[in-house]
C-alpha positions as CSV (number, residue, x, y, z in Angstrom):
1,M,13.4,6.1,26.2
2,V,10.1,7.8,25.6
3,T,9.8,10.8,23.2
4,R,6.9,13.0,22.2
5,K,6.9,15.0,19.2
6,K,4.2,17.8,18.7
7,E,4.2,19.5,15.5
8,A,0.9,21.2,16.0
9,K,-1.4,21.9,18.5
10,T,-4.5,23.3,16.3
11,E,-7.7,21.2,16.4
12,P,-9.0,20.4,13.0
13,E,-12.3,21.9,13.5
14,K,-12.9,23.0,9.8
15,F,-8.8,23.9,9.9
16,Q,-10.0,27.3,10.8
17,L,-10.8,28.1,7.2
18,R,-14.3,29.5,6.4
19,P,-15.8,28.8,2.9
20,E,-15.2,32.6,1.7
21,D,-11.5,32.0,2.8
22,L,-11.2,28.6,0.6
23,K,-12.9,30.7,-2.3
24,R,-10.5,33.4,-2.3
25,I,-7.6,30.8,-2.1
26,L,-8.7,28.9,-5.1
27,A,-9.5,32.3,-6.9
28,L,-5.9,33.5,-6.4
29,S,-4.5,30.2,-7.4
30,L,-6.3,30.6,-10.8
31,S,-5.5,34.4,-11.1
32,R,-2.5,33.6,-13.7
33,G,-4.8,31.3,-15.9
34,G,-4.5,27.8,-14.3
35,E,-7.3,25.4,-15.3
36,L,-8.0,23.8,-12.0
37,A,-6.9,24.4,-8.4
38,D,-7.5,22.1,-5.4
39,I,-6.6,22.4,-1.8
40,Y,-5.7,19.6,0.4
41,L,-5.9,20.1,4.1
42,E,-4.6,17.5,6.6
43,Y,-4.7,17.0,10.4
44,Q,-3.0,13.6,11.4
45,T,-2.2,12.3,15.1
46,S,0.2,9.5,15.2
47,L,1.7,7.2,17.9
48,S,4.3,4.5,17.8
49,I,5.6,2.1,20.4
50,I,8.7,-0.1,20.0
51,M,9.6,-3.1,22.6
52,E,12.8,-4.8,22.5
53,E,15.1,-6.4,25.3
54,D,12.3,-6.8,27.6
55,I,11.5,-3.2,27.9
56,I,9.4,-0.4,25.9
57,K,12.4,0.9,24.2
58,E,10.8,3.9,22.3
59,S,7.3,5.7,22.2
60,S,6.6,8.5,20.3
61,E,3.6,10.8,19.3
62,S,3.1,13.2,16.7
63,V,0.6,15.8,15.4
64,T,0.8,17.1,11.8
65,L,-1.2,19.9,10.3
66,G,-0.9,21.3,7.0
67,L,-2.1,22.7,3.6
68,G,-1.2,21.5,0.1
69,L,-2.4,23.5,-2.9
70,R,-2.1,22.4,-6.4
71,V,-2.7,24.1,-9.8
72,I,-2.9,22.3,-13.0
73,H,-2.2,24.0,-16.5
74,H,-2.6,21.7,-19.2
75,D,0.1,18.9,-18.5
76,R,2.0,20.9,-15.8
77,T,1.4,20.8,-12.1
78,G,2.3,23.7,-9.6
79,Y,2.4,22.7,-6.1
80,A,3.1,24.5,-2.9
81,Y,2.3,23.7,1.1
82,T,2.6,25.1,4.3
83,N,2.0,24.1,7.8
84,D,1.3,27.4,8.7
85,L,-2.5,28.4,8.1
86,A,-2.1,32.2,8.5
87,E,-4.0,34.1,5.5
88,E,-0.5,35.6,4.4
89,K,1.2,32.4,4.4
90,I,-1.5,30.9,2.3
91,R,-1.9,33.7,-0.2
92,S,2.0,33.1,-0.7
93,I,2.0,29.5,-1.8
94,A,-1.2,30.1,-3.8
95,L,0.9,32.5,-6.0
96,T,3.7,30.1,-6.0
97,A,1.5,27.3,-7.2
98,A,-0.3,29.6,-9.8
99,A,3.2,30.7,-11.2
100,I,3.3,27.5,-13.7
101,A,0.3,29.3,-15.8
102,S,0.9,31.9,-18.3
103,S,-2.1,33.7,-19.3
104,K,-2.3,37.4,-19.6
105,T,-5.8,37.2,-17.7
106,G,-6.5,34.5,-14.9
107,K,-9.8,33.3,-14.1
108,Q,-12.2,34.5,-11.5
109,P,-14.3,31.4,-10.8
110,S,-17.8,31.6,-9.3
111,I,-17.6,28.7,-7.0
112,K,-20.5,27.1,-5.1
113,F,-19.2,24.3,-2.9
114,R,-20.9,20.7,-3.1
115,H,-20.3,18.8,-0.1
116,F,-19.9,14.9,-0.4
117,R,-20.0,12.3,2.3
118,P,-18.8,8.5,2.2
119,E,-21.6,6.2,0.9
120,N,-20.2,3.0,2.7
121,D,-17.5,3.8,5.2
122,V,-14.4,1.5,4.8
123,A,-13.1,2.0,8.2
124,R,-14.1,-0.7,10.4
125,A,-13.0,0.8,13.6
126,R,-15.4,0.3,16.5
127,L,-12.6,1.1,19.3
128,V,-10.7,3.8,17.3
129,A,-7.2,3.3,18.4
130,T,-6.2,7.0,19.0
131,S,-9.2,7.2,21.6
132,R,-8.0,4.3,23.6
133,P,-5.7,4.5,26.6
134,L,-1.6,4.1,26.1
135,T,-1.7,1.1,28.8
136,E,-3.9,-0.6,26.4
137,K,-1.7,-0.5,23.5
138,I,1.3,-1.4,25.7
139,Q,-0.4,-4.4,26.9
140,L,-0.9,-5.6,23.2
141,V,2.7,-4.9,22.2
142,E,3.8,-7.0,25.5
143,R,1.6,-9.9,24.7
144,A,3.0,-10.1,21.1
145,Y,6.7,-9.8,22.7
146,R,6.0,-12.6,25.2
147,S,4.3,-14.9,22.8
148,A,7.3,-14.9,20.4
149,L,9.9,-15.1,23.1
150,N,8.5,-18.1,24.9
151,H,7.8,-20.0,21.3
152,H,11.1,-21.7,21.4
153,P,14.4,-21.7,23.2
154,A,15.9,-20.8,19.8
155,I,14.4,-17.4,19.7
156,K,17.2,-15.0,21.1
157,K,15.7,-11.7,20.5
158,V,12.3,-10.1,19.7
159,Q,11.2,-6.9,18.5
160,V,7.6,-5.5,18.6
161,A,6.5,-2.4,16.8
162,Y,2.9,-0.7,17.0
163,G,2.0,2.3,15.2
164,E,-1.5,4.0,14.9
165,S,-2.7,7.2,13.1
166,L,-5.9,8.9,12.9
167,Q,-6.1,11.2,9.7
168,R,-8.6,13.8,8.7
169,I,-8.4,15.4,5.6
170,Q,-10.4,17.9,3.3
171,V,-10.1,18.1,-0.5
172,I,-11.7,21.4,-1.9
173,N,-11.4,22.5,-5.6
174,S,-12.3,25.2,-7.9
175,E,-15.1,23.2,-9.6
176,G,-17.0,23.2,-6.3
177,L,-16.0,20.0,-4.8
178,F,-15.7,19.7,-1.1
179,V,-15.0,16.2,0.6
180,E,-14.2,15.4,4.2
181,D,-12.7,12.1,5.3
182,R,-11.6,10.5,8.4
183,R,-8.9,7.6,7.9
184,P,-8.0,5.5,11.1
185,M,-5.1,3.1,10.7
186,V,-3.1,0.6,13.2
187,K,-0.5,-1.9,12.7
188,L,1.4,-4.4,14.8
189,V,4.4,-6.2,13.7
190,V,6.8,-8.6,15.4
191,M,10.3,-9.7,14.3
192,A,12.0,-12.6,16.0
193,L,15.4,-13.6,15.7
194,A,16.4,-17.4,16.3
195,E,19.9,-18.8,16.8
196,K,21.4,-22.5,16.5
197,N,24.8,-23.8,16.0
198,G,25.9,-20.2,15.2
199,R,23.5,-19.7,12.6
200,R,21.0,-17.0,12.9
201,E,17.3,-16.5,11.0
202,S,14.5,-14.1,11.4
203,G,11.0,-14.2,11.1
204,F,8.2,-11.6,10.6
205,C,4.6,-11.3,11.0
206,G,2.1,-8.6,11.4
207,G,-1.4,-7.4,11.2
208,G,-3.8,-4.3,11.3
209,G,-5.7,-2.0,8.6
210,R,-8.3,0.5,8.7
211,V,-9.6,-1.1,11.9
212,G,-9.7,-0.5,15.7
213,L,-8.2,-2.3,18.5
214,E,-10.9,-4.8,18.5
215,Y,-9.2,-6.5,15.4
216,F,-6.6,-7.9,17.7
217,N,-9.4,-9.6,19.7
218,R,-11.4,-10.6,16.8
219,G,-8.9,-11.2,14.0
220,L,-5.4,-11.7,14.5
221,S,-4.3,-11.8,18.0
222,P,-1.1,-10.5,19.3
223,E,-0.3,-14.0,20.5
224,T,-0.8,-15.4,17.1
225,I,1.4,-12.6,15.5
226,G,4.2,-13.4,17.7
227,Q,4.1,-17.2,17.3
228,E,4.0,-16.8,13.6
229,A,7.1,-14.7,13.5
230,A,9.0,-16.9,16.0
231,S,7.9,-20.0,14.3
232,E,9.2,-18.9,10.8
233,A,12.8,-17.9,12.3
234,C,12.8,-21.5,13.9
235,L,11.6,-23.1,10.6
236,L,14.3,-21.2,8.7
237,L,17.2,-22.7,11.0
238,E,16.3,-26.2,9.5
239,A,16.0,-24.8,6.0
240,T,18.4,-25.9,3.2
241,D,19.9,-23.9,0.3
242,P,17.9,-23.1,-2.8
243,P,17.9,-25.2,-6.1
244,A,19.0,-23.4,-9.3
245,G,17.8,-23.4,-12.6
246,E,14.6,-23.2,-14.5
247,M,11.7,-24.9,-13.0
248,P,7.9,-24.9,-12.3
249,V,7.1,-22.5,-9.3
250,V,3.8,-22.4,-7.1
251,L,3.0,-19.3,-5.5
252,A,1.4,-19.1,-2.1
253,P,-2.0,-17.3,-1.8
254,G,-1.8,-13.9,-0.1
255,H,1.7,-13.0,0.4
256,S,2.7,-13.8,-3.0
257,G,0.4,-10.8,-4.1
258,V,3.6,-8.8,-3.8
259,L,4.9,-10.1,-7.0
260,I,1.8,-8.8,-8.9
261,H,2.1,-5.7,-7.3
262,E,5.5,-5.0,-8.2
263,A,5.8,-6.6,-11.5
264,V,2.7,-5.6,-13.0
265,G,0.6,-3.2,-10.9
266,H,3.0,-0.1,-11.5
267,L,2.9,-0.7,-14.9
268,L,-0.9,-0.2,-15.1
269,E,-0.5,3.0,-13.5
270,A,-1.7,5.9,-15.9
271,D,1.1,8.3,-15.5
272,F,3.5,5.7,-16.8
273,I,1.1,4.8,-19.6
274,R,0.8,8.2,-20.9
275,K,4.5,9.1,-20.6
276,K,5.1,5.4,-22.5
277,T,7.6,4.5,-19.9
278,S,5.5,1.3,-19.3
279,V,6.0,-1.7,-21.4
280,L,2.1,-1.8,-21.2
281,W,1.6,1.6,-22.7
282,N,0.1,0.5,-26.1
283,K,-1.4,-2.9,-24.8
284,L,-4.9,-1.6,-24.0
285,G,-7.3,-4.2,-25.5
286,K,-4.6,-6.9,-26.1
287,R,-3.6,-10.3,-24.6
288,V,-0.5,-9.9,-22.4
289,G,-1.1,-13.0,-20.4
290,S,-2.7,-16.4,-19.5
291,E,-6.4,-16.5,-20.1
292,Q,-6.9,-17.5,-16.7
293,L,-5.7,-14.0,-15.3
294,N,-8.2,-11.5,-13.8
295,I,-6.5,-8.7,-12.2
296,Y,-8.4,-5.9,-10.1
297,D,-7.5,-3.1,-7.8
298,D,-10.4,-2.3,-5.1
299,P,-9.7,0.8,-2.6
300,T,-13.5,-0.2,-1.3
301,I,-12.6,-3.2,0.4
302,P,-13.8,-2.7,4.1
303,G,-11.0,-2.7,6.6
304,F,-8.2,-2.9,4.3
305,R,-5.1,-1.0,4.7
306,G,-5.3,0.3,1.1
307,S,-8.9,1.3,1.3
308,Y,-10.3,4.9,1.5
309,N,-13.6,6.6,1.1
310,F,-12.3,9.3,-1.3
311,D,-8.9,9.4,-3.2
312,D,-6.7,12.5,-2.4
313,E,-8.2,14.5,-5.2
314,G,-11.7,13.8,-3.6
315,S,-12.8,11.4,-6.3
316,R,-14.8,8.3,-5.2
317,P,-12.8,5.4,-5.9
318,Q,-14.1,2.4,-7.8
319,K,-13.1,-1.8,-8.1
320,T,-11.1,-1.4,-11.4
321,L,-10.5,-4.2,-13.6
322,L,-7.0,-4.1,-15.3
323,V,-6.6,-7.4,-16.7
324,E,-9.6,-9.8,-18.0
325,K,-8.7,-13.1,-19.1
326,G,-5.1,-12.0,-19.9
327,V,-6.4,-8.9,-21.9
328,V,-5.4,-5.4,-20.5
329,R,-8.8,-3.6,-20.0
330,G,-8.0,-0.6,-17.8
331,F,-5.3,1.5,-15.9
332,L,-5.2,3.4,-12.6
333,Q,-6.3,6.8,-13.1
334,D,-5.9,10.0,-11.2
335,G,-7.5,13.4,-12.5
336,L,-4.7,14.8,-14.4
337,S,-3.9,11.6,-16.5
338,A,-7.6,10.8,-16.9
339,R,-8.0,14.1,-18.4
340,L,-5.0,13.9,-20.7
341,M,-5.9,10.5,-21.9
342,K,-9.5,11.3,-22.2
343,K,-10.4,8.6,-19.8
344,E,-12.5,8.3,-16.9
345,K,-11.1,8.8,-13.5
346,T,-11.0,5.6,-11.1
347,G,-10.3,7.3,-8.0
348,H,-6.7,6.2,-7.5
349,G,-5.0,9.6,-7.1
350,R,-2.9,9.3,-3.8
351,R,-0.4,11.1,-2.1
352,Q,1.7,10.5,1.1
353,D,0.7,13.7,3.0
354,F,0.0,17.5,2.3
355,T,3.5,18.0,1.3
356,C,3.0,16.0,-1.9
357,W,0.6,16.1,-5.0
358,P,-1.4,13.1,-6.0
359,L,0.0,10.4,-8.3
360,P,-1.9,7.4,-9.7
361,R,-1.3,4.5,-7.4
362,M,-2.4,1.2,-6.3
363,A,-4.6,0.6,-3.5
364,N,-5.7,-3.1,-3.0
365,T,-4.3,-4.9,-5.9
366,F,-5.0,-8.8,-6.5
367,I,-5.3,-11.7,-8.9
368,D,-9.0,-13.0,-8.6
369,R,-9.7,-16.6,-7.7
370,G,-9.6,-19.4,-10.4
371,E,-11.0,-22.6,-10.4
372,Y,-8.4,-25.4,-9.3
373,D,-8.2,-26.8,-6.0
374,P,-4.6,-25.6,-4.3
375,E,-4.0,-29.4,-3.4
376,E,-4.3,-30.0,-7.1
377,I,-2.0,-27.5,-8.1
378,I,0.8,-28.8,-6.0
379,R,0.0,-32.3,-6.9
380,S,0.5,-31.3,-10.6
381,V,4.2,-30.5,-10.1
382,K,6.7,-33.4,-10.1
383,K,9.8,-31.3,-9.2
384,G,9.5,-27.6,-8.5
385,F,9.8,-24.7,-5.9
386,Y,7.0,-23.5,-3.6
387,V,7.0,-19.7,-2.6
388,S,5.7,-19.3,0.9
389,R,6.8,-15.9,1.4
390,L,8.5,-13.0,-0.7
391,S,10.4,-10.0,0.9
392,G,12.8,-7.7,-0.9
393,R,12.5,-7.1,-4.8
394,Q,14.1,-5.1,-7.6
395,V,11.8,-4.2,-10.7
396,E,13.6,-2.6,-13.6
397,D,11.7,-0.3,-16.5
398,S,12.6,-3.0,-18.9
399,G,10.3,-5.5,-16.7
400,Q,13.0,-7.5,-15.9
401,F,12.5,-8.5,-11.8
402,T,14.4,-10.2,-9.1
403,F,12.3,-11.2,-5.9
404,S,14.1,-12.5,-2.6
405,V,12.1,-15.6,-1.0
406,T,12.1,-15.5,2.7
407,L,10.8,-18.8,3.0
408,G,9.9,-21.6,0.2
409,Y,9.7,-25.2,0.2
410,L,10.9,-27.9,-2.6
411,I,8.0,-29.7,-4.4
412,E,8.9,-33.3,-4.8
413,D,6.4,-35.8,-6.5
414,G,3.6,-33.3,-6.1
415,R,4.3,-32.8,-2.3
416,L,5.9,-30.0,-0.4
417,G,9.3,-31.2,0.7
418,R,12.2,-29.6,2.8
419,P,12.0,-25.8,3.7
420,V,14.4,-23.6,1.7
421,R,16.0,-20.2,2.6
422,Q,17.7,-17.2,0.7
423,A,16.2,-18.1,-2.8
424,T,15.7,-15.6,-5.6
425,L,12.9,-15.5,-8.4
426,I,14.3,-13.9,-11.6
427,G,12.0,-13.2,-14.5
428,T,10.2,-10.6,-16.6
429,N,6.6,-9.4,-16.3
430,L,5.2,-10.1,-19.7
431,D,6.8,-13.7,-19.5
432,I,5.5,-14.4,-16.1
433,L,1.8,-13.3,-17.0
434,K,2.0,-15.8,-20.0
435,K,3.2,-18.6,-18.1
436,V,0.5,-18.7,-15.5
437,E,-0.7,-22.2,-15.9
438,M,-3.1,-22.6,-12.9
439,V,-5.0,-20.3,-10.7
440,G,-6.3,-21.6,-7.5
441,S,-9.7,-20.9,-5.9
442,D,-8.3,-19.9,-2.6
443,L,-8.0,-16.0,-3.0
444,D,-6.3,-14.4,0.2
445,F,-4.6,-11.2,1.0
446,G,-1.2,-10.4,2.6
447,W,-0.6,-9.1,6.0
448,Q,-1.9,-5.5,6.2
449,T,1.2,-4.0,6.8
450,G,2.5,-3.2,3.3
451,T,3.5,0.1,2.0
452,C,4.4,1.3,-1.5
453,S,6.9,3.6,-2.6
454,K,6.7,5.8,-5.8
455,E,8.6,9.0,-6.6
456,G,9.6,9.5,-2.8
457,Q,5.9,9.0,-1.5
458,D,4.9,6.3,0.6
459,V,1.3,4.9,0.8
460,P,-0.3,2.2,2.5
461,V,-1.4,-0.8,0.3
462,T,-2.5,-4.6,0.5
463,D,-2.0,-7.2,-2.2
464,G,-3.2,-10.6,-2.7
465,C,-3.6,-13.8,-4.9
466,P,-4.8,-17.3,-5.0
467,T,-2.3,-19.9,-5.2
468,L,-0.7,-19.7,-8.6
469,K,1.3,-22.2,-10.9
470,I,3.9,-20.5,-13.2
471,S,4.9,-23.0,-15.7
472,G,8.7,-22.2,-15.4
473,M,10.7,-19.6,-13.7
474,T,14.5,-19.1,-12.8
475,V,15.3,-19.9,-9.1
476,G,18.6,-19.1,-7.7
477,G,20.2,-18.5,-4.3
478,L,21.5,-15.3,-2.6
479,K,24.9,-14.1,-2.8
């Protein structure tokens, strides 16, 4: 079935709002005494394609247009939004957002806009997906589908999902900031189901990022994505049940970065720090982990899914050092947290879309490379567990976490042994940081398919790490 969803037909040319209109909106937003007002304008086109059972099962298009308006007063935020850019509607949401302020006399700011443009565009899209014909994208989907389905007779079912978007934004505030950005995105993922002797297993692979369709010819091809997904499913058919107990654990490069994202990265987002809900709220300048640990978040990596030229408050992002040799050195700051904490913004204010206000969020989070050869790390373990790919996870405020291991291997006498399925890793974030024993030289990043959720908002992210040896973790099986 093919469906087409049209939410708006308006072209994004200046969003049909003149500079004088924007100034009036900002002035009205501060009419009850707010300290800062900003406008977020978004125009986005999107396409998705799903193929299964040998046919294109679904295709949908959407166009989204909207305006979000925020007023900040001390530590409070007023926010309202609309997808109707008529003057009366915008005036209404400006007064709604302004209602958090309580001064008897509001500000009448004198605003002179200063326009900023990207210095080095992080988008690496020569063939922007939204400008290419639908037939070209369907061919990519079909290539991935056939590659997975024909990989092995055990493959019984394949699903391929393709998604693309082109987001155009403007951020304008009462201090005169005026930023425009253009953000392409593409993703192709394959899920393959294998069956043998009544047992079923699934495999997954995907790729994309802030790239164009040329990525699938020069980078990760649809055939490779399909084969990797099918190969994992077939391998899991031969996998054994996991070991149980405390043992040394080696994390594979790239995909294991999700553990650092979930177990550590969120703890270093500034809103959790200033609200003292993070166990790291009072750890700035203090050692929390191994001297081998250096953790960064960098939204400026070209082509990466979590990258952007400006954050959703209009700030330029910067590579941010979070942990240096095991010592906490910084936090991920948005504008509000930075002001309240008297720190510099790091350009990590992100929002899902115009209906949401910005929060401190990760972008591309990773443990930096170390000095050990990956083979040396594996050889150092006589009996342990190698984590190839992680999937589901649960992380509690206390720092306790549980991760599901999609695919792992036993380590026996310094070598990878039998594949293992349905294992779990259990531990606490501060404990795991201290138990990092060896950091490899092979920094890699996971597939460019990740999305992070926080307070109901989803944003694209990437995470990564080199091969890591953890001296001891609890390994168990899934119930």
